[in-house]
C-alpha positions in Angstrom: 115.6 88.7 108.7 113.6 89.1 105.4 113.0 92.8 106.0 116.7 93.3 106.6 117.6 91.4 103.4 115.2 93.5 101.3 116.9 96.6 102.7 120.4 95.3 102.0 120.0 93.2 98.8 116.8 94.5 97.2 113.3 93.0 96.9 114.0 91.3 93.6 116.4 88.8 95.1 114.3 88.1 98.2 111.0 87.7 96.3 112.7 85.3 93.8 114.2 83.3 96.6 110.8 83.2 98.2 109.4 81.7 94.9 112.0 79.0 95.0 111.2 78.2 98.6 107.5 78.1 97.7 108.1 75.7 94.9 110.2 73.5 97.2 107.5 73.6 99.9 104.7 72.5 97.6 106.9 69.8 96.0 107.8 68.5 99.4 104.2 68.4 100.5 103.1 66.7 97.2 105.7 63.9 97.7 105.5 63.6 101.5 105.1 60.0 102.7 105.6 60.5 106.4 104.8 63.2 109.1 108.4 64.5 109.2 108.4 65.3 105.5 105.0 66.9 105.8 106.1 69.1 108.6 109.3 70.0 106.7 107.1 71.1 103.7 105.1 73.4 105.9 108.2 74.9 107.5 109.4 75.8 104.0 105.9 77.1 103.2 106.2 79.5 106.2 109.6 80.7 104.9 108.2 81.3 101.5 105.3 83.3 102.9 107.6 85.5 104.9 109.6 86.2 101.7 106.8 86.7 99.2 103.7 88.1 100.8 102.7 91.7 101.6 105.5 92.8 103.9 108.5 92.1 101.5 106.3 93.3 98.6 105.6 96.6 100.3 109.3 97.1 101.1 110.2 96.4 97.5 107.6 98.9 96.2 109.0 101.5 98.6 112.5 101.0 97.2 111.2 101.3 93.6 108.6 104.0 93.9 109.0 106.2 96.9 107.1 109.2 95.4 104.1 107.0 94.6 104.6 104.4 97.3 101.1 104.6 98.9 99.2 104.4 95.7 101.4 101.5 94.6 100.6 99.7 97.8 96.9 100.3 97.3 97.1 99.1 93.7 98.9 95.9 94.7 96.3 95.1 97.4 93.5 95.7 95.0 94.9 93.0 92.7 95.8 90.7 95.6 92.3 91.1 97.0 91.1 88.7 94.2 93.5 86.0 95.2 91.0 84.0 97.2 88.3 84.7 94.7 90.4 82.9 92.0 92.4 80.3 94.0 89.7 78.9 96.3 87.6 77.7 93.4 90.7 76.7 91.4 92.0 74.7 94.4 88.7 72.9 94.8 88.6 72.0 91.1 92.2 70.8 91.1 91.7 68.7 94.2 88.7 67.0 92.7 90.5 66.5 89.3 94.0 65.5 90.3 93.9 65.0 94.1 95.6 67.0 96.8 99.1 65.8 95.8 98.6 66.8 92.2 97.2 70.2 93.4 100.4 70.8 95.5 102.5 69.8 92.5 100.6 72.2 90.3 101.2 75.0 92.7 104.9 74.1 92.8 105.0 74.5 89.1 103.2 77.8 89.2 105.9 79.2 91.5 108.6 78.1 89.1 107.1 79.0 85.8 105.1 82.1 86.8 106.2 83.7 90.1 109.9 83.1 89.8 110.3 84.6 86.3 108.1 87.6 87.2 110.1 88.3 90.4 113.5 87.9 88.7 112.8 89.5 85.3 109.9 92.0 85.9 111.0 93.5 89.3 113.9 95.9 88.6 116.9 96.2 90.7 116.7 98.9 93.4 118.6 102.0 92.2 120.3 102.6 95.6 120.3 100.6 98.8 121.1 101.7 102.3 123.6 99.3 103.9 123.6 100.9 107.3 123.4 98.4 110.1 119.8 97.7 111.2 119.3 98.2 114.9 117.8 95.2 116.8 115.3 97.4 118.7 113.7 100.7 117.7 114.8 102.4 120.9 118.4 102.2 119.7 117.9 104.5 116.7 114.7 106.4 117.4 113.8 109.2 119.8 111.9 108.1 122.9 108.6 109.3 121.6 109.1 107.4 118.3 110.1 104.3 120.3 106.8 104.6 122.2 105.0 105.0 118.9 106.6 101.8 117.6 105.4 99.7 120.5 101.9 101.1 120.4 101.8 100.5 116.6 103.1 96.9 117.1 100.4 96.3 119.7 97.7 97.7 117.4 98.7 95.6 114.4 99.1 92.5 116.6 95.7 92.9 118.2 94.1 93.4 114.7 95.9 90.3 113.4 94.7 88.3 116.4 91.1 89.3 115.9 91.2 88.7 112.2 92.7 85.2 112.6 89.8 84.3 115.0 87.2 85.7 112.6 88.5 84.0 109.5 88.9 80.6 111.3 85.7 80.6 113.4 83.1 83.0 111.9 80.8 80.4 110.3 80.6 78.4 113.5 80.1 81.5 115.6 77.1 82.5 113.5 75.7 79.0 113.4 76.0 78.8 117.2 73.8 81.9 117.5 71.0 80.3 115.4 71.8 81.7 112.0 71.4 79.0 109.3 74.5 77.5 107.7 73.5 79.0 104.3 73.1 82.5 105.7 76.3 82.2 107.7 78.2 81.3 104.5 76.5 84.2 102.7 77.6 86.6 105.4 81.2 85.3 105.2 81.2 85.7 101.4 80.5 89.5 101.7 83.9 90.1 103.4 86.0 89.7 100.3 84.1 92.1 98.0 84.0 94.7 100.8 87.8 94.5 101.1 88.2 95.3 97.4 85.5 98.1 97.5 87.2 99.8 100.5 90.6 99.6 98.7 89.1 101.3 95.6 87.8 104.1 97.9 91.2 104.4 99.6 93.0 104.6 96.2 90.9 107.7 95.5 91.8 109.2 98.9 95.6 108.4 98.8 96.6 111.9 97.7 94.3 113.8 100.1 94.3 112.0 103.4 97.2 110.9 105.6 97.7 107.2 106.1 97.5 107.6 109.8 94.1 109.3 109.6 92.8 106.6 107.3 94.2 104.1 109.8 92.2 105.6 112.7 89.0 105.3 110.6 89.9 101.7 109.7 90.7 100.6 113.2 87.5 102.4 114.4 85.4 100.5 111.8 87.1 97.3 112.8 86.2 97.7 116.5 82.6 98.7 115.7 82.4 95.6 113.4 83.4 93.2 116.2 81.1 95.0 118.7 78.2 94.4 116.2 79.1 90.8 115.9 79.3 90.4 119.6 75.7 91.7 120.1 74.1 90.7 116.8 72.4 87.7 118.3 70.3 85.8 115.8 69.8 88.8 113.4 70.9 88.0 109.9 70.9 91.7 108.9 73.1 92.7 111.8 75.5 90.0 110.8 75.5 91.5 107.3 76.3 94.9 108.8 79.2 93.2 110.6 80.5 91.7 107.3 80.4 95.0 105.5 82.2 96.9 108.3 84.7 94.1 108.9 85.5 93.6 105.2 86.0 97.3 104.6 88.2 97.8 107.6 90.3 94.8 106.9 90.8 95.8 103.3 92.0 99.3 104.4 94.1 98.0 107.3 96.2 95.9 105.0 97.2 99.2 103.2 97.7 101.0 106.5 100.1 98.2 107.7 102.4 99.2 104.8 101.9 102.9 104.7 101.5 104.2 108.3 104.9 103.0 109.4 106.6 105.0 106.6 104.6 108.1 107.5 105.4 107.8 111.2 109.1 106.7 111.1 110.4 108.0 107.8 111.7 106.4 104.7 114.9 104.7 105.9 115.1 100.9 106.2 111.4 100.3 105.8 111.9 96.6 105.2 113.5 96.1 108.6 110.8 98.1 110.2 107.9 96.2 108.5 109.6 93.0 109.5 109.8 94.0 113.2 106.2 95.0 113.2 105.2 91.8 111.5 106.9 89.6 114.0 104.6 90.0 117.0 101.6 90.1 114.6 102.6 86.8 113.1 102.7 85.2 116.6 99.3 86.6 117.4 97.9 85.3 114.1 99.4 81.8 114.9 98.0 81.4 118.4 94.6 83.2 118.0 92.5 80.4 116.4 93.8 77.8 118.7 93.3 79.9 121.8 89.8 80.8 120.8 88.9 77.2 120.1 90.4 76.2 123.5 88.2 78.7 125.3 85.1 77.3 123.5 86.1 73.7 124.2 86.5 74.5 127.9 82.9 75.8 128.2 83.1 79.5 127.4 80.0 80.4 125.3 80.4 81.9 121.9 78.5 84.9 123.1 80.9 85.7 125.9 83.9 84.8 123.7 82.5 87.3 121.1 82.3 90.0 123.8 85.9 89.3 124.8 86.9 89.6 121.2 85.1 92.9 120.9 87.0 94.3 124.0 90.3 93.2 122.4 89.3 95.0 119.1 88.6 98.2 121.0 92.0 98.0 122.7 93.5 97.7 119.2 91.8 100.9 118.1 93.0 102.7 121.2 96.5 101.4 120.7 96.6 102.8 117.1 95.2 106.2 118.3 97.9 106.4 121.0 100.6 105.5 118.4 99.5 108.3 116.2 99.3 110.8 119.1 102.7 110.0 120.5 104.2 110.6 117.0 102.6 114.0 116.6 
């Protein structure tokens, strides 16, 4: 729905509405006195995320800067790559200073006094919008080969999101279970963020010379190798470091590929709707992955075998992306 609205009404309106939803979500959480209000706040938080994070932002950039779309996407992800670097320490400091309710209230205020004005006043109106009806399924308005490409691409992005969600939720415990010390495990995890930014800097330099799909193949390949290294790293700290470098770099580039490869494969029309459809299964995968992995571990599956299974899934993601590119050629 959000992708459709970006196509029909422009990203400025959608992003601003998302800021309002974010403010309402954080305010509700800050004031929640019972479970129902707390759940209600998180529901609004999910709506705000759908309307303000990468997918609607990419679609908005596409409307405003089609000639420089890929470089704009890379520049945006370069800046956003520092979000956790800034806000994890800030959140920790606020929580210790004013408590979790005060922290949520502060974030509600930031949405209102920073994000909302930026979205409404700094994001220009799209010059022209396509109001054609968006098809509910890609097969209705694409050739059969392009339809196959869509499904393979959706599978690749969903698999990647599934694996990423597991890694970000369980990496420290996976490393500790293999005998790596807690301090070393945290150090390995801390390498992922800087490698994301480094890879995006490199991609920014390649944006004019390499097709997004070719960069995507490299990124998905690095991603699969990273999970294979993790699966067979054992107690080696240095192999864990190799994993972090490969995983961080591939994850940083795949964020860009998620916004640029669909435009290259399917053309320039109704990109918001297309990104929304691609994000839908990936969002479900992201939601279920950490719980599913934890359930397997709780029922007796060793972290070693779980890691091997995760590596197999990552390889399937790489193959799915390769097939998607090949069916489109």
